[in-house]
C-alpha positions as CSV (number, residue, x, y, z in Angstrom):
1,X,9.4,60.1,-199.9
2,X,9.6,59.0,-203.4
3,X,6.8,58.6,-205.5
4,X,6.7,56.5,-208.8
5,X,3.1,57.2,-209.3
6,X,2.5,60.6,-207.8
7,X,-0.9,61.1,-207.0
8,X,-2.8,64.1,-208.5
9,X,-0.3,66.0,-210.4
10,X,-0.9,70.1,-211.0
11,X,-3.2,70.1,-214.0
12,X,-5.2,67.0,-213.2
13,X,-8.1,68.9,-211.5
14,X,-10.0,69.7,-214.9
15,X,-9.7,66.1,-216.0
16,X,-10.8,64.7,-212.5
17,X,-13.9,67.1,-212.9
18,X,-14.4,66.4,-216.5
19,X,-14.3,62.8,-215.8
20,X,-16.9,63.0,-213.3
21,X,-14.9,62.7,-210.4
22,X,-14.7,65.1,-207.3
23,X,-12.4,65.7,-204.7
24,X,-13.4,64.3,-201.4
25,X,-15.5,66.4,-199.4
26,X,-15.0,67.0,-195.4
27,X,-18.2,65.2,-194.5
28,X,-17.1,61.4,-194.7
29,X,-19.5,59.8,-192.6
30,X,-21.7,58.2,-195.0
31,X,-18.6,57.0,-197.2
32,X,-18.0,53.2,-197.6
33,X,-14.8,52.1,-195.8
34,X,-11.4,52.3,-197.5
35,X,-10.0,48.5,-197.5
36,X,-6.5,47.3,-197.2
37,X,-4.9,44.1,-198.0
38,X,-1.7,42.9,-196.1
39,X,0.2,39.9,-194.9
40,X,1.8,42.0,-192.3
41,X,-0.2,40.4,-189.5
42,X,-2.0,41.9,-186.6
43,X,-0.5,39.9,-183.7
44,X,-2.4,41.3,-180.9
45,X,-4.2,44.2,-179.3
46,X,-2.2,44.3,-176.2
47,X,1.2,46.6,-176.5
48,X,2.6,44.5,-173.7
49,X,2.4,41.3,-175.8
50,X,3.7,42.0,-179.3
51,X,6.6,43.7,-180.7
52,X,5.9,43.5,-184.9
53,X,4.9,45.9,-187.6
54,X,1.6,44.7,-188.4
55,X,0.5,45.3,-184.8
56,X,2.1,48.7,-184.2
57,X,0.4,50.1,-187.6
58,X,-2.9,49.5,-185.9
59,X,-1.4,50.9,-182.4
60,X,-0.7,54.0,-184.2
61,X,-4.3,54.7,-184.9
62,X,-6.4,53.1,-182.0
63,X,-3.9,54.0,-179.3
64,X,-2.2,57.4,-178.4
65,X,1.4,58.2,-177.4
66,X,2.8,61.0,-175.5
67,X,4.9,61.9,-178.4
68,X,4.3,60.9,-182.3
69,X,6.1,61.7,-185.7
70,X,5.3,63.9,-188.3
71,X,5.6,62.8,-191.7
72,X,9.5,63.0,-192.8
73,X,10.5,64.2,-189.4
74,X,13.0,62.7,-187.3
75,X,12.0,64.6,-184.2
76,X,8.9,63.4,-182.3
77,X,6.3,66.1,-181.4
78,X,3.5,65.9,-178.8
79,X,0.4,63.8,-179.0
80,X,-1.0,63.0,-175.7
81,X,1.2,65.1,-174.1
82,X,1.3,69.1,-174.1
83,X,5.0,69.0,-173.9
84,X,8.2,66.8,-173.1
85,X,11.7,67.5,-172.3
86,X,14.7,66.5,-170.7
87,X,15.2,68.1,-167.0
88,X,19.0,68.2,-167.5
89,X,21.9,67.9,-170.0
90,X,22.4,64.5,-168.1
91,X,19.7,63.0,-170.2
92,X,18.6,60.8,-167.4
93,X,15.3,62.5,-166.6
94,X,12.2,63.0,-169.0
95,X,9.1,64.7,-168.0
96,X,6.1,65.3,-170.0
97,X,3.0,67.1,-169.1
98,X,-0.3,65.7,-170.3
99,X,-3.1,67.5,-172.1
100,X,-6.1,68.3,-170.1
101,X,-9.2,66.5,-170.6
102,X,-8.1,63.3,-172.3
103,X,-10.3,60.3,-172.3
104,X,-10.3,56.7,-173.6
105,X,-12.9,56.0,-176.2
106,X,-15.1,54.1,-173.6
107,X,-15.3,57.2,-171.6
108,X,-12.5,56.7,-168.8
109,X,-10.3,59.5,-168.0
110,X,-6.6,59.1,-169.7
111,X,-4.3,60.5,-166.8
112,X,-0.7,60.5,-165.7
113,X,-1.3,57.5,-163.6
114,X,-2.6,55.6,-166.8
115,X,0.7,56.4,-168.6
116,X,2.6,55.1,-165.8
117,X,0.4,52.0,-165.6
118,X,1.3,51.3,-169.3
119,X,4.9,51.4,-169.1
120,X,5.3,49.5,-166.1
121,X,3.2,46.6,-166.8
122,X,5.3,46.1,-169.9
123,X,8.4,45.7,-167.4
124,X,6.3,43.8,-164.8
125,X,4.9,41.2,-167.7
126,X,8.1,41.1,-169.6
127,X,6.4,39.2,-172.6
128,X,8.9,37.2,-174.6
129,X,7.2,38.7,-177.7
130,X,6.9,42.0,-176.3
131,X,8.5,45.4,-176.6
132,X,10.5,45.0,-173.1
133,X,14.0,45.3,-174.7
134,X,13.3,48.8,-175.9
135,X,13.0,50.0,-172.2
136,X,16.1,48.3,-170.6
137,X,16.9,51.5,-169.7
138,X,14.0,52.7,-167.6
139,X,14.7,52.8,-163.8
140,X,11.1,54.2,-162.8
141,X,7.8,56.1,-163.9
142,X,6.3,58.5,-161.7
143,X,3.1,60.2,-162.0
144,X,1.9,63.3,-160.3
145,X,-0.9,65.4,-161.2
146,X,-0.5,66.0,-165.1
147,X,3.1,65.2,-165.1
148,X,4.9,62.3,-166.2
149,X,8.4,61.6,-165.1
150,X,10.9,58.9,-166.4
151,X,14.0,58.1,-164.8
152,X,16.6,56.2,-166.8
153,X,19.7,54.2,-165.7
154,X,22.2,56.2,-168.5
155,X,21.7,58.9,-170.6
156,X,19.7,58.2,-173.9
157,X,19.1,61.0,-176.4
158,X,16.8,58.6,-178.3
159,X,14.3,58.1,-175.4
160,X,12.0,60.5,-176.8
161,X,11.9,58.7,-180.2
162,X,11.4,55.2,-177.9
163,X,8.2,56.5,-176.1
164,X,6.7,57.7,-179.4
165,X,6.6,53.9,-180.9
166,X,4.2,51.3,-180.3
167,X,5.7,50.3,-177.2
168,X,4.7,53.8,-175.6
169,X,0.8,53.1,-176.2
170,X,-1.1,54.5,-173.8
171,X,-3.9,51.9,-172.3
172,X,-6.6,52.0,-170.0
173,X,-5.8,50.6,-166.4
174,X,-9.5,49.6,-166.2
175,X,-9.2,47.2,-169.4
176,X,-5.4,46.3,-169.3
177,X,-4.2,44.2,-166.2
178,X,-1.1,45.3,-164.4
179,X,0.5,41.8,-164.3
180,X,-1.0,40.0,-167.6
181,X,-1.8,40.3,-170.9
182,X,-5.4,41.3,-171.9
183,X,-7.2,38.4,-173.1
184,X,-10.2,40.0,-174.7
185,X,-10.3,40.8,-178.6
186,X,-11.1,44.1,-178.0
187,X,-9.8,47.4,-176.5
188,X,-10.3,50.8,-176.0
189,X,-7.9,53.6,-176.7
190,X,-7.5,57.4,-177.1
191,X,-6.2,57.5,-180.8
192,X,-7.8,58.9,-184.1
193,X,-9.6,55.7,-184.3
194,X,-11.6,53.1,-182.5
195,X,-12.3,49.4,-183.1
196,X,-15.7,49.0,-184.9
197,X,-15.1,45.0,-185.0
198,X,-12.2,42.4,-184.9
199,X,-11.7,39.2,-185.9
200,X,-8.4,37.5,-184.9
201,X,-6.3,36.7,-188.0
202,X,-8.6,37.8,-190.5
203,X,-9.6,41.4,-190.4
204,X,-10.2,44.8,-188.2
205,X,-12.4,47.7,-189.0
206,X,-11.5,51.1,-188.0
207,X,-13.9,54.0,-187.0
208,X,-12.7,57.8,-186.7
209,X,-12.9,58.4,-182.9
210,X,-14.8,61.5,-182.0
211,X,-13.5,62.0,-178.9
212,X,-9.8,62.1,-180.0
213,X,-7.5,65.2,-178.9
214,X,-4.0,65.3,-180.0
215,X,-1.5,65.8,-182.8
216,X,-3.9,64.8,-185.6
217,X,-6.1,67.6,-187.0
218,X,-7.6,65.6,-189.7
219,X,-10.7,63.3,-189.2
220,X,-10.3,60.1,-191.3
221,X,-12.7,57.9,-193.0
222,X,-13.9,54.3,-191.9
223,X,-10.9,51.6,-192.7
224,X,-11.2,47.8,-193.2
225,X,-7.8,46.2,-192.9
226,X,-7.7,42.3,-194.1
227,X,-5.3,40.0,-193.1
228,X,-3.8,37.3,-195.6
229,X,-1.1,34.5,-195.0
230,X,1.1,35.3,-198.1
231,X,1.9,38.0,-200.6
232,X,0.0,35.6,-203.3
233,X,-3.0,36.0,-201.3
234,X,-2.9,39.8,-201.1
235,X,-2.5,39.6,-204.8
236,X,-5.4,37.5,-205.6
237,X,-7.4,40.0,-203.5
238,X,-6.1,43.2,-205.5
239,X,-6.7,41.4,-208.9
240,X,-10.4,40.7,-207.6
241,X,-10.7,44.4,-206.6
242,X,-11.9,43.6,-203.1
243,X,-9.0,46.0,-201.5
244,X,-8.5,49.4,-202.6
245,X,-4.7,49.2,-201.2
246,X,-2.0,46.6,-201.1
247,X,0.4,47.0,-198.0
248,X,3.4,45.1,-197.4
249,X,2.1,42.0,-199.5
250,X,2.2,42.0,-203.4
251,X,5.0,39.7,-204.7
252,X,7.9,41.1,-206.1
253,X,7.4,39.8,-209.5
254,X,4.3,42.1,-209.5
255,X,5.8,45.2,-207.9
256,X,8.6,44.9,-210.5
257,X,5.8,44.5,-213.4
258,X,3.9,47.7,-212.4
259,X,3.4,49.8,-215.4
260,X,4.0,53.5,-214.8
261,X,1.5,54.6,-217.2
262,X,-1.3,52.4,-215.7
263,X,-4.1,55.1,-214.7
264,X,-5.8,52.7,-212.3
265,X,-2.5,51.7,-209.8
266,X,-0.2,54.0,-208.1
267,X,3.0,52.6,-206.3
268,X,4.5,54.7,-203.6
269,X,8.0,54.0,-202.0
270,X,8.9,55.3,-198.6
271,X,12.5,56.3,-197.3
272,X,12.3,54.0,-194.3
273,X,14.6,51.0,-194.7
274,X,13.4,47.3,-193.9
275,X,16.0,45.1,-193.3
276,X,16.2,41.4,-193.8
277,X,18.8,39.3,-191.8
278,X,19.8,35.7,-190.9
279,X,19.6,35.0,-187.3
280,X,22.2,32.7,-186.0
281,X,22.0,30.6,-182.9
282,X,24.7,31.3,-180.7
283,X,23.3,30.1,-177.5
284,X,25.9,27.5,-176.8
285,X,29.1,26.2,-178.0
286,X,27.8,22.9,-178.5
287,X,25.3,24.2,-181.2
288,X,26.2,23.8,-184.9
289,X,26.8,27.7,-185.1
290,X,28.0,28.1,-181.5
291,X,31.5,28.4,-183.1
292,X,32.4,31.9,-184.5
293,X,34.6,30.5,-187.2
294,X,31.4,28.2,-188.5
295,X,29.4,31.6,-188.7
296,X,31.8,33.4,-190.6
297,X,32.2,30.7,-192.9
298,X,28.4,30.7,-193.3
299,X,28.8,34.5,-194.1
300,X,31.1,34.0,-196.8
301,X,28.6,31.8,-199.0
302,X,25.9,34.0,-199.2
303,X,25.4,35.6,-202.7
304,X,23.0,38.4,-202.1
305,X,22.9,39.9,-205.5
306,X,21.5,36.8,-206.9
307,X,18.9,36.6,-204.2
308,X,18.0,40.3,-205.0
309,X,17.7,39.6,-208.9
310,X,16.1,36.0,-208.9
311,X,13.9,35.7,-206.0
312,X,13.0,39.6,-205.4
313,X,13.0,40.9,-209.0
314,X,15.5,43.6,-208.0
315,X,13.1,44.9,-205.6
316,X,15.5,44.6,-202.8
317,X,19.1,45.7,-202.5
318,X,21.8,43.8,-201.0
319,X,22.9,44.6,-197.4
320,X,26.2,44.5,-195.9
321,X,25.8,45.5,-192.4
322,X,23.6,46.0,-189.1
323,X,22.2,49.6,-190.4
324,X,21.0,50.0,-193.9
325,X,22.1,52.0,-196.5
326,X,20.4,55.7,-196.2
327,X,20.5,55.7,-192.5
328,X,23.2,57.8,-190.8
329,X,25.6,55.5,-189.4
330,X,25.4,53.0,-191.8
331,X,28.5,50.9,-192.8
332,X,29.7,48.2,-194.9
333,X,31.3,46.2,-192.3
334,X,30.1,42.6,-193.8
335,X,31.4,43.4,-197.1
336,X,35.1,44.5,-195.8
337,X,35.3,41.6,-193.7
338,X,34.0,38.5,-195.9
339,X,34.1,37.7,-199.7
340,X,30.7,36.9,-201.8
341,X,29.7,33.5,-202.1
342,X,33.4,32.0,-201.7
343,X,33.5,28.3,-201.1
344,X,37.0,28.3,-201.0
345,X,37.3,30.8,-198.4
346,X,34.6,29.1,-196.1
347,X,36.4,25.7,-196.2
348,X,39.5,27.5,-195.2
349,X,37.9,29.0,-191.9
350,X,36.2,25.9,-191.2
351,X,39.3,23.4,-191.7
352,X,41.7,25.9,-189.8
353,X,38.8,25.7,-186.9
354,X,39.0,22.1,-186.8
355,X,35.0,22.1,-187.9
356,X,33.9,18.8,-189.6
357,X,31.8,19.2,-192.4
358,X,29.4,19.0,-193.6
359,X,27.8,21.0,-190.7
360,X,24.4,20.1,-190.0
361,X,22.0,23.1,-189.8
362,X,18.1,23.6,-189.5
363,X,17.0,26.9,-191.3
364,X,13.6,28.6,-190.1
365,X,11.4,30.3,-192.2
366,X,7.6,31.5,-193.2
367,X,5.6,30.7,-195.8
368,X,5.3,32.6,-199.4
369,X,8.3,34.3,-200.6
370,X,10.2,33.4,-197.5
371,X,10.0,29.7,-198.5
372,X,11.3,30.6,-201.9
373,X,14.2,32.7,-200.2
374,X,14.9,29.7,-197.9
375,X,15.2,27.2,-201.0
376,X,17.9,29.6,-202.6
377,X,19.7,29.9,-199.6
378,X,19.9,26.3,-198.8
379,X,21.5,25.9,-202.5
380,X,24.0,28.6,-201.7
381,X,25.0,27.1,-198.3
382,X,25.3,23.7,-199.4
383,X,27.7,24.5,-202.4
384,X,30.9,22.4,-201.8
385,X,29.4,20.4,-199.5
386,X,30.3,22.4,-196.3
387,X,26.9,22.5,-194.8
388,X,23.9,20.6,-195.0
389,X,20.5,22.7,-194.2
390,X,17.1,21.2,-193.5
391,X,14.4,23.9,-194.1
392,X,11.7,24.1,-191.4
393,X,8.7,26.5,-192.3
394,X,6.3,27.8,-189.9
395,X,3.1,29.3,-191.4
396,X,1.7,30.8,-188.4
397,X,3.7,34.3,-187.6
398,X,3.2,34.1,-183.9
399,X,4.0,30.7,-183.5
400,X,7.3,31.2,-185.7
401,X,8.2,34.2,-183.3
402,X,8.0,31.6,-180.5
403,X,10.0,29.0,-182.1
404,X,12.7,31.3,-183.1
405,X,13.0,32.6,-179.3
406,X,13.0,28.7,-178.2
407,X,16.2,28.1,-180.1
408,X,14.5,25.6,-182.2
409,X,16.2,26.7,-185.7
410,X,20.0,27.2,-185.9
411,X,19.5,30.0,-188.3
412,X,16.2,31.7,-189.3
413,X,15.1,34.5,-191.7
414,X,14.2,37.7,-190.2
415,X,12.8,41.0,-191.1
416,X,13.4,44.1,-189.1
417,X,11.1,47.4,-189.8
418,X,12.7,50.6,-187.9
419,X,10.5,51.9,-185.0
420,X,11.9,55.4,-185.4
421,X,14.3,57.1,-187.7
422,X,17.7,56.6,-186.2
423,X,20.5,54.1,-186.4
424,X,19.8,52.9,-182.6
425,X,16.6,51.4,-183.6
426,X,18.8,48.6,-185.9
427,X,21.5,48.3,-183.1
428,X,20.2,48.4,-179.6
429,X,17.0,45.9,-180.1
430,X,19.0,43.6,-182.3
431,X,22.5,43.1,-180.8
432,X,22.0,44.8,-177.3
433,X,22.1,42.4,-174.2
434,X,18.5,41.4,-173.7
435,X,17.9,41.9,-177.4
436,X,14.6,40.7,-179.2
437,X,16.4,38.0,-181.2
438,X,16.9,35.8,-178.2
439,X,19.7,34.0,-179.9
440,X,21.9,34.1,-177.1
441,X,24.5,37.0,-178.5
442,X,25.8,39.3,-175.9
443,X,28.8,41.4,-176.0
444,X,30.4,43.8,-173.5
445,X,32.2,45.7,-176.3
446,X,28.6,46.3,-178.1
447,X,26.9,47.2,-174.9
448,X,29.4,50.1,-174.3
449,X,29.5,51.5,-178.0
450,X,25.7,51.6,-177.7
451,X,25.5,53.3,-174.3
452,X,27.8,55.8,-176.0
453,X,26.0,56.6,-178.7
454,X,22.7,57.4,-176.8
455,X,24.8,60.1,-174.7
456,X,24.8,62.3,-177.9
457,X,21.5,64.6,-178.7
458,X,23.6,65.6,-182.0
459,X,23.1,62.3,-183.7
460,X,26.0,63.0,-186.1
461,X,28.4,62.7,-183.1
462,X,27.4,58.9,-182.7
463,X,28.1,57.8,-186.2
464,X,31.8,56.3,-185.4
465,X,30.3,54.6,-182.3
466,X,27.3,53.2,-184.3
467,X,30.6,51.8,-186.9
468,X,32.3,50.5,-184.2
469,X,29.4,48.3,-183.0
470,X,28.7,47.3,-186.7
471,X,32.5,46.1,-186.8
472,X,32.2,44.1,-183.7
473,X,29.0,42.7,-184.9
474,X,30.6,41.6,-188.3
475,X,33.2,39.9,-186.4
476,X,31.1,38.1,-184.1
477,X,28.5,37.3,-186.8
478,X,25.3,36.6,-184.5
479,X,23.5,37.7,-187.6
480,X,24.1,38.1,-191.2
481,X,22.6,41.1,-193.2
482,X,21.1,39.8,-196.4
483,X,19.1,42.8,-197.9
484,X,17.1,45.8,-197.6
485,X,14.4,47.6,-199.3
486,X,12.0,50.6,-198.9
487,X,8.6,50.1,-197.9
488,X,6.2,50.2,-200.9
489,X,2.3,50.7,-201.1
490,X,-0.1,50.1,-204.2
491,X,-3.4,51.9,-204.1
492,X,-5.9,52.4,-206.7
493,X,-6.2,55.6,-208.3
494,X,-9.2,56.5,-206.7
495,X,-7.5,56.6,-203.4
496,X,-5.9,59.8,-202.0
497,X,-3.5,59.6,-199.2
498,X,-2.1,55.9,-199.4
499,X,1.6,57.1,-200.2
500,X,1.8,58.4,-196.4
501,X,1.4,54.8,-195.3
502,X,4.9,54.1,-196.7
503,X,6.5,56.8,-194.8
504,X,7.8,55.1,-191.8
505,X,6.4,52.9,-189.1
506,X,3.2,55.0,-188.4
507,X,0.2,54.1,-190.6
508,X,-1.8,57.8,-191.0
509,X,-5.0,56.3,-191.9
510,X,-6.6,59.2,-191.1
511,X,-5.1,60.8,-194.3
512,X,-6.6,58.4,-196.8
513,X,-9.5,59.7,-199.1
514,X,-11.6,58.2,-201.8
515,X,-12.1,60.3,-204.7
516,X,-16.2,60.6,-205.3
517,X,-17.1,58.9,-208.6
518,X,-14.5,56.6,-208.7
């Protein structure tokens, strides 16, 4: 974790007390809730029906998993489980033993059968917006006594990490049907927090769960999360001082303009890399981008440096492969294969394939900064008259996801936040058969390489396979990497622990504290 504003430095305690501030006490029952403003939407409360960062951020607080991640650690640690391990070197059977006496916040017992129910309903419901693509390798789940046993179709060293994500959230069988999504706008979990109130699309208030028993040893304070449509809306709330924390929301120009000497603001930057891609619809050769050479021509027209500087004020970095820089297994496959913003090269590819120009494509995007990015991309792609781009904006996040999966766009903007600290999270869910993109891409070569990567508990041995996958993806171009960035969180100086929200996919709300007197 890199801190731009680093919290309370050594030697600051005297200043805090001299100015009338006190460190937070252990008793926080009467403290007013800490408020978070974000444009990362909570799409729903049912783990079987959502697979997005905003929802999983809440899930890591209201639900419990067998395993979880400690800050900065790539190895999951027991949470609802007392212990977990593969039963053999074959890496196809994984067994966990539950802690004794676990309960959901409604008082119902959390048993091995509840764990089995939670995983099986994801596979049974198969919601198109759900996390099923993470569990394509799961054959069966067995529950006996306090033991839960997962049987996999093939070796997967990353299985412990996958069940530590929001997809592995344990739900109460009494509340969540086995064969359909829960419709009620409420839920009882067993995590460090319980839901106090929830207004879909607007806000959720969380209170500490006194009955929680797991890896988290610190009791948190009440937290309110307010959801906004765009980064500009988050900025308005921040400027009005109605939120204490701005998470995944402030405009790039605002982030770039934060003054490190501003005593009221802390900007924390995490190590976890968020990646941004253009996803191309390859479902049919009759589609505009169904021809590989058309996709390759498109990849040759993008000017990533211009996007990074003009749209994102240098708060993002150009990305040239599936796996971002900083993640073990990263390569520069698109940089090696395609020129940058080269109209002549793109024209030659289209001519050699006999593709008539201009190629008409529909570009899907959301509102806010995504709309600005889409306008710049339209300008880049239309240079030389090779493509004619029709932007198509969808403001509602869930509707946007559904339209993408239906194939309504020829190309659409897509942001991916890693589920766990391994290159597999940028590969198997995005380009493996049955991937979350639903863009029609499948490759036996890629699938074989992915299975190879999952055989190694020593993840460094998988690096060459990951690079082989990225080479194939660059050649086929079912998506085009555009930029990546580290997660950034802005907090008031009165709030402690906000930097841990930038660490990874887990929202550690229990770490938040408000300095008394501020």
